[in-house]
C-alpha positions in Angstrom: 100.9 112.5 132.5 98.1 114.6 131.0 98.5 112.8 127.6 98.3 109.5 129.3 95.2 110.4 131.1 93.4 111.8 127.8 94.6 108.9 125.9 93.2 106.4 128.5 89.8 108.0 128.3 89.6 107.9 124.7 90.6 104.1 124.7 87.9 103.4 127.3 85.2 105.2 125.3 86.5 103.3 122.0 86.5 100.2 123.7 83.2 100.4 125.7 81.5 101.7 122.1 82.7 98.4 120.6 81.7 96.2 123.5 78.0 98.2 123.5 77.8 97.4 119.6 78.3 93.7 120.3 75.6 93.5 123.0 73.1 95.6 120.8 73.7 93.3 117.7 72.4 89.8 118.5 75.0 87.4 117.1 71.9 85.3 115.8 71.0 88.5 113.5 74.3 89.4 112.0 72.8 91.1 109.2 70.7 93.2 111.5 71.1 97.2 111.1 74.0 98.6 113.1 73.0 100.6 116.2 72.9 104.2 115.7 75.4 106.6 117.3 73.0 108.0 119.9 72.0 104.4 120.9 75.7 103.6 121.5 76.5 106.8 123.2 73.6 106.3 125.4 74.8 102.8 126.4 78.3 103.7 126.9 77.4 106.8 129.0 75.2 104.7 131.2 78.0 102.1 131.7 80.9 104.6 132.3 78.7 106.5 135.0 78.6 103.4 137.0 82.1 102.1 136.9 84.9 103.0 139.2 88.1 104.5 138.0 89.8 101.0 138.9 87.3 99.0 136.9 87.8 101.4 133.9 91.5 100.9 133.8 91.0 97.2 134.3 88.9 96.9 131.2 91.9 98.1 129.3 93.7 94.8 129.8 92.8 91.2 128.5 92.5 88.3 130.8 92.5 84.3 130.8 94.8 84.4 127.9 92.1 85.1 125.2 89.4 87.2 127.0 88.6 90.7 127.4 87.6 91.5 130.9 84.0 91.9 131.8 82.0 93.3 134.7 78.5 91.5 134.6 77.3 93.8 137.3 77.9 96.6 135.2 76.2 95.1 132.1 79.7 94.0 130.5 80.0 90.4 129.9 83.3 88.5 129.4 84.3 88.7 125.9 86.0 85.6 124.1 88.5 85.9 121.2 89.7 83.1 119.1 92.7 82.8 116.9 92.5 82.7 113.4 92.5 83.2 110.4 92.2 79.8 108.6 89.8 78.5 111.4 88.6 79.0 114.9 91.5 77.9 117.3 91.0 77.3 120.8 88.3 74.9 122.7 88.8 71.8 120.8 88.5 70.5 117.2 88.0 73.1 114.4 87.4 73.2 110.8 90.5 74.1 109.1 90.0 76.0 105.8 92.7 76.6 102.9 95.6 78.7 103.8 95.2 82.6 103.1 97.6 82.3 100.0 95.4 79.6 98.6 92.2 81.7 99.2 93.9 84.5 97.3 95.2 82.4 94.4 91.5 81.9 93.4 90.9 85.7 92.8 87.3 84.8 93.9 85.9 87.3 96.3 82.8 85.5 96.4 84.6 82.4 97.8 86.4 84.6 100.2 83.3 85.9 101.7 81.8 82.4 101.9 85.0 81.2 104.0 84.5 84.2 106.2 80.9 83.4 106.8 81.7 79.7 107.5 84.6 80.7 109.9 82.4 83.3 111.4 79.6 80.8 112.1 82.0 78.5 113.7 83.2 81.3 115.9 79.5 82.2 117.0 78.6 78.7 117.7 81.8 78.3 120.0 80.7 81.5 121.8 83.5 83.8 120.5 83.1 87.6 119.9 86.4 88.3 118.2 88.1 86.1 115.5 91.9 87.3 115.3 91.8 87.4 111.4 92.4 87.9 108.6 96.3 88.0 108.5 97.3 90.4 105.7 100.8 91.0 105.8 102.4 91.4 102.5 105.1 88.9 101.7 108.7 90.5 101.8 110.7 87.4 102.6 110.2 83.7 101.6 111.3 82.8 105.1 108.6 84.4 106.9 107.0 81.2 108.7 103.5 82.4 108.5 103.4 83.3 104.7 100.8 80.6 104.3 98.4 82.6 106.4 98.4 85.7 104.4 97.4 86.9 101.1 100.5 87.1 98.8 102.6 90.1 97.6 99.8 92.2 95.7 98.2 94.8 97.6 95.3 95.3 95.4 94.4 91.5 95.2 95.1 91.1 99.1 92.6 94.1 99.7 89.8 92.6 97.7 90.1 89.1 99.4 90.4 90.7 102.8 87.4 92.9 102.8 85.3 90.1 101.4 86.5 87.7 104.2 85.8 90.4 106.8 82.3 90.8 105.5 81.8 87.2 105.8 82.9 86.9 109.4 81.1 90.1 110.4 77.8 89.1 108.8 77.7 86.3 111.4 77.9 88.8 114.3 81.3 88.3 115.3 84.1 91.0 115.1 87.0 90.3 112.7 90.5 91.6 113.7 92.7 92.5 110.8 96.5 91.7 111.5 99.5 92.2 112.0 99.6 96.0 111.8 102.3 96.6 110.2 105.6 95.7 108.8 105.6 92.3 110.3 107.8 90.8 107.8 109.5 88.0 109.7 108.7 85.6 112.6 112.4 85.5 113.6 112.9 87.7 116.7 109.8 89.5 116.1 109.8 91.7 119.3 113.1 93.2 118.2 113.0 93.3 114.3 112.8 96.9 112.9 111.2 97.2 109.5 112.6 100.2 107.9 110.1 101.5 105.2 110.0 104.7 103.4 106.9 106.5 103.0 106.0 105.5 99.1 106.6 101.8 100.0 104.5 102.3 103.1 101.6 103.9 101.0 102.0 101.6 98.0 102.7 98.3 99.6 102.3 97.9 103.3 99.1 99.9 104.2 96.7 99.6 101.3 95.1 96.1 102.6 94.7 97.7 106.1 93.2 100.8 104.7 90.7 98.7 102.5 89.9 96.6 105.6 89.1 99.9 107.5 87.4 101.8 104.7 85.7 99.1 102.8 85.3 96.0 105.1 84.4 98.2 108.2 86.6 95.8 110.3 85.7 96.0 114.0 89.3 95.5 115.4 93.0 95.9 114.3 96.0 94.0 115.8 99.2 96.0 116.3 102.2 93.6 115.5 105.2 92.8 117.7 108.0 94.4 115.7 109.3 98.0 115.3 108.7 100.0 112.1 111.0 102.9 111.6 112.2 102.7 115.0 108.9 102.6 117.1 107.1 99.4 118.4 103.8 99.5 116.7 102.0 99.3 120.0 103.3 102.7 120.8 103.4 104.0 117.2 101.5 107.3 117.2 102.0 108.0 113.4 100.7 104.8 112.4 98.0 104.4 115.1 96.7 107.8 115.7 97.6 109.8 112.7 97.0 107.1 109.9 94.8 104.5 111.2 92.4 106.7 113.4 92.6 110.3 112.1 93.3 109.6 108.5 91.2 106.5 107.6 88.9 107.2 110.3 89.0 103.8 112.2 86.6 103.6 115.4 87.0 100.1 116.3 89.2 98.5 118.7 93.1 98.7 118.3 94.6 95.8 120.5 98.0 94.7 121.0 99.3 91.2 119.9 99.9 88.8 122.8 102.8 90.0 125.1 103.4 92.9 122.8 103.0 96.1 125.0 106.5 97.5 126.0 105.9 100.9 127.8 102.2 101.6 129.2 102.6 105.3 128.9 104.0 105.2 125.4 101.0 102.8 124.5 98.4 105.0 125.7 99.8 108.0 124.0 100.5 105.9 120.9 97.0 105.0 120.5 96.7 101.5 121.7 93.1 100.8 123.2 93.4 97.3 124.3 96.4 95.4 125.9 95.9 91.7 125.4 97.8 88.9 127.6 100.4 88.5 128.8 99.3 91.8 130.4 102.4 93.5 131.6 100.9 97.0 132.5 
């Protein structure tokens, strides 16, 4: 249980740091300079010092289907997410943009950033803090029912479009969430399919867009997928979450689960997951 306790502490600090960032950067001033590390640390330490253990643990699970739990008395408002990536789903009518494959087919990064900006603006107007997009899974099966959301089968092209889109969204003071990390090759039986991927294919095909989103796009959040990759569910896959995403790439944002995609509480905590989104099982 030592690993679980330490892992939970890291996740709490990571989550609160991201929350503090959202609080310190006004959504109306999306281009404002990022708060400095000392500012964030001061904010996080002040919040942690006032929270009970139960409150800290509660904060690691989402609520109300699309929200991140808040404690207003601790200066932590309820945070709202909205499904993407081609528009701001939830809460009534929305402007729907062209699918990801259509955007990628333009080879136009300036246009991708404009699309991200518009979607980010829509999300901000609706009071959303996180947009659940872009979707960047590489095409590996023509039968994948969500291929239209993604950016094709070229890792380089996908990287360029995704980074521009992320910059557009986050320029509006809304956190982008790149998904579905990783190997989500099919919609059929998503909770149980196991993508067997050798290391060369992993590095050359599957990971480059996510890596670019982290290193070049400075994406605020990453969403783990439902599937297994090389025998381990992504929400508890320590190699992909801890070793590659966080240590190798230096990701410091929030790593969240997809909805109802957490299968083992201890394994998820030790495997690097920061936030379990509904339906919260643990």
